[in-house]
Biopython code that builds the backbone (N, CA, C, O; Angstrom):
import numpy as np
from Bio.PDB.StructureBuilder import StructureBuilder

atoms = [
    (1, "MET", "N", (-55.445, -51.614, -43.151)),
    (1, "MET", "CA", (-54.452, -50.590, -43.693)),
    (1, "MET", "C", (-54.232, -50.902, -44.827)),
    (1, "MET", "O", (-53.968, -51.999, -45.318)),
    (2, "SER", "N", (-54.375, -49.610, -45.403)),
    (2, "SER", "CA", (-53.419, -49.402, -46.931)),
    (2, "SER", "C", (-51.857, -49.803, -46.766)),
    (2, "SER", "O", (-51.185, -49.953, -45.746)),
    (3, "LYS", "N", (-51.488, -49.934, -48.273)),
    (3, "LYS", "CA", (-50.186, -49.883, -48.602)),
    (3, "LYS", "C", (-49.083, -48.559, -47.968)),
    (3, "LYS", "O", (-48.030, -48.578, -47.330)),
    (4, "ASN", "N", (-49.818, -47.645, -48.435)),
    (4, "ASN", "CA", (-49.367, -46.229, -47.845)),
    (4, "ASN", "C", (-49.225, -45.811, -46.229)),
    (4, "ASN", "O", (-48.362, -45.175, -45.625)),
    (5, "ALA", "N", (-50.936, -46.706, -45.646)),
    (5, "ALA", "CA", (-50.248, -46.105, -44.049)),
    (5, "ALA", "C", (-49.603, -47.207, -43.429)),
    (5, "ALA", "O", (-49.593, -47.127, -42.200)),
    (6, "ALA", "N", (-48.915, -48.485, -44.047)),
    (6, "ALA", "CA", (-48.126, -49.250, -43.719)),
    (6, "ALA", "C", (-46.977, -48.768, -43.798)),
    (6, "ALA", "O", (-46.439, -48.526, -42.718)),
    (7, "LEU", "N", (-46.292, -48.496, -44.913)),
    (7, "LEU", "CA", (-45.168, -47.628, -45.155)),
    (7, "LEU", "C", (-45.017, -46.297, -44.324)),
    (7, "LEU", "O", (-43.924, -45.987, -43.849)),
    (8, "ILE", "N", (-46.239, -45.450, -44.148)),
    (8, "ILE", "CA", (-46.056, -44.369, -42.984)),
    (8, "ILE", "C", (-45.719, -44.758, -41.797)),
    (8, "ILE", "O", (-44.901, -44.296, -41.001)),
    (9, "LYS", "N", (-46.389, -45.611, -41.745)),
    (9, "LYS", "CA", (-45.914, -46.178, -39.980)),
    (9, "LYS", "C", (-44.411, -46.819, -40.233)),
    (9, "LYS", "O", (-43.823, -46.962, -39.161)),
    (10, "LYS", "N", (-43.920, -47.088, -40.968)),
    (10, "LYS", "CA", (-41.992, -47.756, -41.080)),
    (10, "LYS", "C", (-41.589, -46.266, -40.882)),
    (10, "LYS", "O", (-41.030, -45.752, -39.913)),
    (11, "VAL", "N", (-41.998, -45.724, -42.003)),
    (11, "VAL", "CA", (-41.095, -44.398, -41.899)),
    (11, "VAL", "C", (-41.053, -43.688, -40.405)),
    (11, "VAL", "O", (-40.058, -43.185, -39.883)),
    (12, "GLU", "N", (-42.400, -43.777, -39.844)),
    (12, "GLU", "CA", (-42.138, -43.118, -38.620)),
    (12, "GLU", "C", (-41.350, -43.465, -37.554)),
    (12, "GLU", "O", (-40.577, -42.875, -36.798)),
    (13, "ASN", "N", (-41.727, -44.503, -37.688)),
    (13, "ASN", "CA", (-40.626, -45.643, -36.877)),
    (13, "ASN", "C", (-38.965, -45.643, -37.017)),
    (13, "ASN", "O", (-38.043, -45.594, -36.203)),
    (14, "VAL", "N", (-39.034, -45.703, -38.083)),
    (14, "VAL", "CA", (-37.170, -45.089, -38.547)),
    (14, "VAL", "C", (-36.684, -44.065, -38.290)),
    (14, "VAL", "O", (-35.570, -43.951, -37.778)),
    (15, "ILE", "N", (-37.786, -42.689, -38.747)),
    (15, "ILE", "CA", (-37.465, -41.804, -38.184)),
    (15, "ILE", "C", (-37.348, -41.443, -36.465)),
    (15, "ILE", "O", (-36.569, -40.555, -36.118)),
    (16, "ASP", "N", (-38.280, -42.288, -35.294)),
    (16, "ASP", "CA", (-38.190, -42.324, -34.086)),
    (16, "ASP", "C", (-36.961, -42.772, -33.804)),
    (16, "ASP", "O", (-36.284, -42.134, -32.998)),
    (17, "GLN", "N", (-36.374, -44.103, -34.493)),
    (17, "GLN", "CA", (-35.029, -44.629, -34.199)),
    (17, "GLN", "C", (-33.620, -43.212, -34.179)),
    (17, "GLN", "O", (-32.623, -43.055, -33.476)),
    (18, "ILE", "N", (-34.138, -42.535, -35.161)),
    (18, "ILE", "CA", (-33.136, -41.733, -35.250)),
    (18, "ILE", "C", (-32.863, -40.418, -34.703)),
    (18, "ILE", "O", (-31.805, -39.788, -34.687)),
    (19, "ARG", "N", (-34.653, -39.952, -34.009)),
    (19, "ARG", "CA", (-34.432, -38.980, -33.155)),
    (19, "ARG", "C", (-33.543, -38.304, -32.131)),
    (19, "ARG", "O", (-33.140, -37.151, -31.975)),
    (20, "PRO", "N", (-33.353, -39.723, -31.341)),
    (20, "PRO", "CA", (-32.591, -39.318, -30.419)),
    (20, "PRO", "C", (-31.135, -38.588, -30.876)),
    (20, "PRO", "O", (-30.661, -37.645, -30.242)),
    (21, "TYR", "N", (-30.588, -39.095, -31.914)),
    (21, "TYR", "CA", (-29.119, -38.319, -32.499)),
    (21, "TYR", "C", (-29.634, -37.146, -32.590)),
    (21, "TYR", "O", (-28.982, -36.459, -31.804)),
    (22, "LEU", "N", (-30.362, -36.552, -33.048)),
    (22, "LEU", "CA", (-30.607, -35.318, -33.670)),
    (22, "LEU", "C", (-30.750, -34.494, -32.340)),
    (22, "LEU", "O", (-29.980, -33.539, -32.242)),
    (23, "GLU", "N", (-31.598, -34.715, -31.328)),
    (23, "GLU", "CA", (-32.011, -34.040, -30.207)),
    (23, "GLU", "C", (-30.516, -33.982, -29.235)),
    (23, "GLU", "O", (-30.154, -32.996, -28.592)),
    (24, "ALA", "N", (-29.923, -35.052, -29.307)),
    (24, "ALA", "CA", (-28.801, -34.778, -28.375)),
    (24, "ALA", "C", (-27.940, -33.518, -29.102)),
    (24, "ALA", "O", (-27.213, -32.944, -28.292)),
    (25, "ASP", "N", (-27.888, -33.012, -30.393)),
    (25, "ASP", "CA", (-27.604, -32.047, -30.978)),
    (25, "ASP", "C", (-28.159, -30.664, -31.150)),
    (25, "ASP", "O", (-27.551, -29.708, -31.631)),
    (26, "GLY", "N", (-29.747, -30.681, -30.567)),
    (26, "GLY", "CA", (-30.296, -30.058, -30.109)),
    (26, "GLY", "C", (-31.418, -29.751, -31.092)),
    (26, "GLY", "O", (-32.016, -28.684, -30.956)),
    (27, "GLY", "N", (-31.733, -30.523, -31.994)),
    (27, "GLY", "CA", (-32.572, -30.762, -33.027)),
    (27, "GLY", "C", (-33.896, -31.816, -33.148)),
    (27, "GLY", "O", (-34.152, -32.810, -32.468)),
    (28, "ASN", "N", (-34.456, -31.357, -34.007)),
    (28, "ASN", "CA", (-35.866, -32.550, -34.074)),
    (28, "ASN", "C", (-36.100, -32.933, -35.551)),
    (28, "ASN", "O", (-35.504, -32.363, -36.464)),
    (29, "ILE", "N", (-36.865, -33.781, -35.718)),
    (29, "ILE", "CA", (-37.456, -33.683, -37.037)),
    (29, "ILE", "C", (-38.585, -34.434, -37.022)),
    (29, "ILE", "O", (-38.665, -35.345, -36.199)),
    (30, "ARG", "N", (-39.797, -34.144, -38.056)),
    (30, "ARG", "CA", (-40.827, -33.771, -38.008)),
    (30, "ARG", "C", (-41.463, -34.999, -39.172)),
    (30, "ARG", "O", (-41.193, -34.656, -40.323)),
    (31, "PHE", "N", (-42.172, -36.220, -39.104)),
    (31, "PHE", "CA", (-42.893, -36.079, -40.674)),
    (31, "PHE", "C", (-43.832, -35.767, -41.031)),
    (31, "PHE", "O", (-44.863, -35.854, -40.364)),
    (32, "VAL", "N", (-43.759, -35.270, -42.288)),
    (32, "VAL", "CA", (-44.865, -34.496, -43.055)),
    (32, "VAL", "C", (-45.975, -35.073, -43.686)),
    (32, "VAL", "O", (-47.183, -34.982, -43.467)),
    (33, "GLU", "N", (-44.939, -36.038, -44.988)),
    (33, "GLU", "CA", (-46.162, -36.944, -45.869)),
    (33, "GLU", "C", (-44.995, -37.578, -46.334)),
    (33, "GLU", "O", (-43.800, -37.330, -46.180)),
    (34, "LEU", "N", (-45.875, -38.824, -47.193)),
    (34, "LEU", "CA", (-44.864, -40.072, -47.825)),
    (34, "LEU", "C", (-46.233, -39.342, -49.266)),
    (34, "LEU", "O", (-47.462, -39.276, -49.313)),
    (35, "THR", "N", (-45.181, -38.974, -50.126)),
    (35, "THR", "CA", (-45.872, -38.566, -51.796)),
    (35, "THR", "C", (-46.529, -39.564, -52.345)),
    (35, "THR", "O", (-46.215, -40.662, -51.885)),
    (36, "ASP", "N", (-47.318, -39.568, -53.153)),
    (36, "ASP", "CA", (-47.293, -40.758, -54.523)),
    (36, "ASP", "C", (-46.233, -41.193, -55.359)),
    (36, "ASP", "O", (-46.248, -42.162, -56.118)),
    (37, "ASP", "N", (-45.549, -40.598, -55.205)),
    (37, "ASP", "CA", (-43.955, -40.972, -55.991)),
    (37, "ASP", "C", (-43.011, -41.618, -54.629)),
    (37, "ASP", "O", (-41.784, -41.660, -54.708)),
    (38, "MET", "N", (-43.443, -41.899, -53.914)),
    (38, "MET", "CA", (-42.420, -42.447, -52.602)),
    (38, "MET", "C", (-41.473, -41.451, -52.614)),
    (38, "MET", "O", (-40.362, -41.591, -53.126)),
    (39, "VAL", "N", (-41.919, -40.309, -51.995)),
    (39, "VAL", "CA", (-40.880, -39.253, -51.181)),
    (39, "VAL", "C", (-41.237, -38.790, -49.961)),
    (39, "VAL", "O", (-42.172, -37.990, -49.947)),
    (40, "VAL", "N", (-40.710, -39.102, -48.886)),
    (40, "VAL", "CA", (-40.779, -38.634, -47.966)),
    (40, "VAL", "C", (-40.176, -37.644, -47.640)),
    (40, "VAL", "O", (-38.963, -37.438, -47.665)),
    (41, "ASN", "N", (-41.600, -36.524, -47.090)),
    (41, "ASN", "CA", (-41.265, -35.146, -46.374)),
    (41, "ASN", "C", (-41.126, -35.110, -45.325)),
    (41, "ASN", "O", (-41.752, -35.755, -44.485)),
    (42, "VAL", "N", (-40.155, -34.241, -45.126)),
    (42, "VAL", "CA", (-40.110, -34.174, -43.086)),
    (42, "VAL", "C", (-39.346, -32.912, -43.135)),
    (42, "VAL", "O", (-38.624, -32.457, -44.022)),
    (43, "GLU", "N", (-39.745, -32.349, -41.716)),
    (43, "GLU", "CA", (-39.310, -30.768, -41.324)),
    (43, "GLU", "C", (-38.386, -30.902, -40.333)),
    (43, "GLU", "O", (-38.720, -31.343, -39.233)),
    (44, "LEU", "N", (-36.934, -30.483, -40.654)),
    (44, "LEU", "CA", (-36.350, -30.340, -39.721)),
    (44, "LEU", "C", (-36.494, -28.918, -38.587)),
    (44, "LEU", "O", (-36.657, -27.760, -38.972)),
    (45, "LEU", "N", (-36.382, -29.368, -37.101)),
    (45, "LEU", "CA", (-36.726, -28.545, -36.125)),
    (45, "LEU", "C", (-35.414, -28.097, -35.245)),
    (45, "LEU", "O", (-34.267, -28.542, -35.266)),
    (46, "GLY", "N", (-35.980, -27.107, -34.504)),
    (46, "GLY", "CA", (-34.833, -26.770, -33.575)),
    (46, "GLY", "C", (-33.292, -26.247, -34.431)),
    (46, "GLY", "O", (-33.230, -25.378, -35.300)),
    (47, "ALA", "N", (-32.065, -27.122, -33.838)),
    (47, "ALA", "CA", (-30.880, -26.576, -34.383)),
    (47, "ALA", "C", (-30.779, -27.531, -35.736)),
    (47, "ALA", "O", (-29.868, -27.311, -36.534)),
    (48, "CYS", "N", (-31.650, -28.502, -35.957)),
    (48, "CYS", "CA", (-31.224, -28.869, -37.431)),
    (48, "CYS", "C", (-31.678, -27.842, -38.470)),
    (48, "CYS", "O", (-31.155, -27.542, -39.543)),
    (49, "GLY", "N", (-32.844, -27.355, -37.848)),
    (49, "GLY", "CA", (-33.606, -25.842, -38.996)),
    (49, "GLY", "C", (-32.498, -25.159, -39.644)),
    (49, "GLY", "O", (-32.483, -25.157, -40.875)),
    (50, "SER", "N", (-31.628, -24.617, -39.041)),
    (50, "SER", "CA", (-30.757, -23.698, -39.147)),
    (50, "SER", "C", (-29.262, -23.865, -39.037)),
    (50, "SER", "O", (-28.433, -22.969, -38.880)),
    (51, "CYS", "N", (-28.975, -25.677, -39.191)),
    (51, "CYS", "CA", (-27.682, -25.925, -38.892)),
    (51, "CYS", "C", (-27.122, -26.129, -40.833)),
    (51, "CYS", "O", (-27.702, -26.695, -41.760)),
    (52, "PRO", "N", (-25.761, -25.363, -40.787)),
    (52, "PRO", "CA", (-25.484, -25.399, -42.344)),
    (52, "PRO", "C", (-25.208, -27.026, -42.929)),
    (52, "PRO", "O", (-25.028, -27.318, -44.112)),
    (53, "MET", "N", (-25.226, -27.953, -41.804)),
    (53, "MET", "CA", (-25.052, -29.262, -42.113)),
    (53, "MET", "C", (-26.324, -30.049, -42.181)),
    (53, "MET", "O", (-26.047, -31.149, -42.657)),
    (54, "SER", "N", (-27.093, -29.993, -42.017)),
    (54, "SER", "CA", (-28.328, -30.473, -41.907)),
    (54, "SER", "C", (-28.748, -31.196, -43.145)),
    (54, "SER", "O", (-29.257, -32.308, -43.002)),
    (55, "GLN", "N", (-28.572, -30.618, -44.538)),
    (55, "GLN", "CA", (-28.923, -31.251, -45.580)),
    (55, "GLN", "C", (-27.765, -32.564, -45.455)),
    (55, "GLN", "O", (-28.191, -33.702, -45.653)),
    (56, "MET", "N", (-26.555, -32.397, -45.180)),
    (56, "MET", "CA", (-26.132, -33.383, -45.486)),
    (56, "MET", "C", (-26.345, -34.841, -44.528)),
    (56, "MET", "O", (-26.280, -35.995, -44.952)),
    (57, "THR", "N", (-26.695, -34.264, -42.717)),
    (57, "THR", "CA", (-27.346, -34.948, -41.912)),
    (57, "THR", "C", (-28.640, -35.860, -42.610)),
    (57, "THR", "O", (-28.808, -37.076, -42.519)),
    (58, "LEU", "N", (-29.542, -34.793, -43.379)),
    (58, "LEU", "CA", (-30.861, -35.380, -44.052)),
    (58, "LEU", "C", (-30.134, -36.610, -45.070)),
    (58, "LEU", "O", (-30.567, -37.762, -45.099)),
    (59, "LYS", "N", (-29.360, -36.296, -45.606)),
    (59, "LYS", "CA", (-29.498, -37.331, -46.935)),
    (59, "LYS", "C", (-28.407, -38.796, -46.299)),
    (59, "LYS", "O", (-28.792, -39.964, -46.330)),
    (60, "ALA", "N", (-27.095, -38.364, -45.785)),
    (60, "ALA", "CA", (-26.403, -39.266, -45.548)),
    (60, "ALA", "C", (-26.900, -39.814, -44.050)),
    (60, "ALA", "O", (-26.363, -40.837, -43.626)),
    (61, "GLY", "N", (-27.609, -39.351, -43.487)),
    (61, "GLY", "CA", (-28.187, -39.782, -41.839)),
    (61, "GLY", "C", (-29.783, -40.742, -42.577)),
    (61, "GLY", "O", (-29.917, -41.923, -42.896)),
    (62, "VAL", "N", (-30.745, -39.578, -42.615)),
    (62, "VAL", "CA", (-32.018, -39.972, -42.439)),
    (62, "VAL", "C", (-32.605, -40.569, -43.678)),
    (62, "VAL", "O", (-33.555, -41.351, -43.689)),
    (63, "GLU", "N", (-31.852, -40.061, -44.878)),
    (63, "GLU", "CA", (-32.400, -40.988, -46.144)),
    (63, "GLU", "C", (-31.803, -42.249, -45.984)),
    (63, "GLU", "O", (-32.382, -43.335, -45.988)),
    (64, "GLN", "N", (-30.731, -42.053, -45.857)),
    (64, "GLN", "CA", (-29.887, -43.846, -45.653)),
    (64, "GLN", "C", (-30.585, -44.808, -45.319)),
    (64, "GLN", "O", (-30.778, -45.862, -45.926)),
    (65, "ALA", "N", (-31.179, -44.283, -43.841)),
    (65, "ALA", "CA", (-31.789, -45.032, -42.693)),
    (65, "ALA", "C", (-33.287, -45.600, -43.554)),
    (65, "ALA", "O", (-33.623, -46.743, -43.863)),
    (66, "VAL", "N", (-33.934, -44.350, -43.756)),
    (66, "VAL", "CA", (-34.967, -44.513, -44.270)),
    (66, "VAL", "C", (-35.017, -45.629, -45.494)),
    (66, "VAL", "O", (-35.892, -46.484, -45.359)),
    (67, "LYS", "N", (-34.290, -45.710, -46.518)),
    (67, "LYS", "CA", (-34.023, -46.429, -47.450)),
    (67, "LYS", "C", (-33.708, -47.573, -47.380)),
    (67, "LYS", "O", (-34.213, -48.462, -48.065)),
    (68, "LYS", "N", (-32.736, -47.743, -46.459)),
    (68, "LYS", "CA", (-31.836, -49.058, -46.241)),
    (68, "LYS", "C", (-33.741, -49.592, -45.416)),
    (68, "LYS", "O", (-34.142, -50.500, -46.145)),
    (69, "ALA", "N", (-34.619, -49.368, -44.504)),
    (69, "ALA", "CA", (-35.291, -50.151, -44.031)),
    (69, "ALA", "C", (-36.919, -50.144, -44.955)),
    (69, "ALA", "O", (-37.870, -50.925, -44.958)),
    (70, "ILE", "N", (-36.698, -49.151, -45.510)),
    (70, "ILE", "CA", (-38.092, -49.379, -46.635)),
    (70, "ILE", "C", (-37.584, -48.811, -48.416)),
    (70, "ILE", "O", (-37.664, -47.694, -48.928)),
    (71, "PRO", "N", (-37.112, -50.015, -48.930)),
    (71, "PRO", "CA", (-36.283, -49.705, -50.285)),
    (71, "PRO", "C", (-37.495, -49.213, -50.809)),
    (71, "PRO", "O", (-37.030, -48.596, -51.767)),
    (72, "GLU", "N", (-38.633, -49.049, -50.872)),
    (72, "GLU", "CA", (-39.451, -48.379, -51.884)),
    (72, "GLU", "C", (-39.037, -46.977, -51.671)),
    (72, "GLU", "O", (-38.738, -46.332, -52.676)),
    (73, "ILE", "N", (-38.985, -46.509, -50.717)),
    (73, "ILE", "CA", (-38.561, -45.051, -50.474)),
    (73, "ILE", "C", (-37.499, -44.537, -51.855)),
    (73, "ILE", "O", (-36.326, -44.883, -51.996)),
    (74, "LYS", "N", (-38.099, -43.848, -52.558)),
    (74, "LYS", "CA", (-37.372, -43.214, -53.490)),
    (74, "LYS", "C", (-36.283, -41.916, -52.729)),
    (74, "LYS", "O", (-35.243, -41.913, -53.389)),
    (75, "SER", "N", (-36.239, -41.275, -52.039)),
    (75, "SER", "CA", (-35.720, -39.800, -51.630)),
    (75, "SER", "C", (-36.254, -39.586, -49.692)),
    (75, "SER", "O", (-37.044, -40.219, -48.992)),
    (76, "VAL", "N", (-35.561, -38.667, -49.480)),
    (76, "VAL", "CA", (-36.442, -37.980, -48.127)),
    (76, "VAL", "C", (-35.775, -36.469, -48.529)),
    (76, "VAL", "O", (-34.621, -36.210, -48.868)),
    (77, "GLU", "N", (-36.844, -35.652, -48.377)),
    (77, "GLU", "CA", (-36.874, -34.143, -48.557)),
    (77, "GLU", "C", (-36.957, -33.504, -47.620)),
    (77, "GLU", "O", (-37.745, -33.847, -46.739)),
    (78, "SER", "N", (-36.019, -32.125, -47.454)),
    (78, "SER", "CA", (-36.639, -31.439, -46.202)),
    (78, "SER", "C", (-38.159, -30.121, -47.092)),
    (78, "SER", "O", (-38.464, -29.823, -48.247)),
    (79, "ILE", "N", (-38.556, -29.823, -45.996)),
    (79, "ILE", "CA", (-39.661, -28.783, -46.754)),
    (79, "ILE", "C", (-39.498, -27.700, -46.066)),
    (79, "ILE", "O", (-40.502, -27.008, -45.898)),
    (80, "ASN", "N", (-37.929, -27.152, -45.356)),
    (80, "ASN", "CA", (-37.721, -26.212, -44.624)),
    (80, "ASN", "C", (-36.701, -25.751, -45.377)),
    (80, "ASN", "O", (-36.097, -24.733, -45.041)),
]
sb = StructureBuilder()
sb.init_structure("model")
sb.init_model(0)
sb.init_chain("A")
sb.init_seg("    ")
for serial, (resi, resn, name, xyz) in enumerate(atoms, 1):
    if name == "N":
        sb.init_residue(resn, " ", resi, " ")
    sb.init_atom(name, np.array(xyz, "f"), 0.0, 1.0, " ", f" {name:<3s}", serial, name[0])
structure = sb.get_structure()
């Protein structure tokens, strides 16, 4: 398994742990890609796609959890 494949698996595991909290509010999140410069791109789905607080949730919740679990990650960005 390549280093990136291992990192992607870790990122997906962290996102899976966060997902129930988003689903409780009618939203969801989908991992899209890990860029060469260690930025995780995700897509916010359902209520998260239109929620005015979604960027705060993304940065304060998802990004912090991912960076805490995987220090190599520089940021988490939403593609939508």
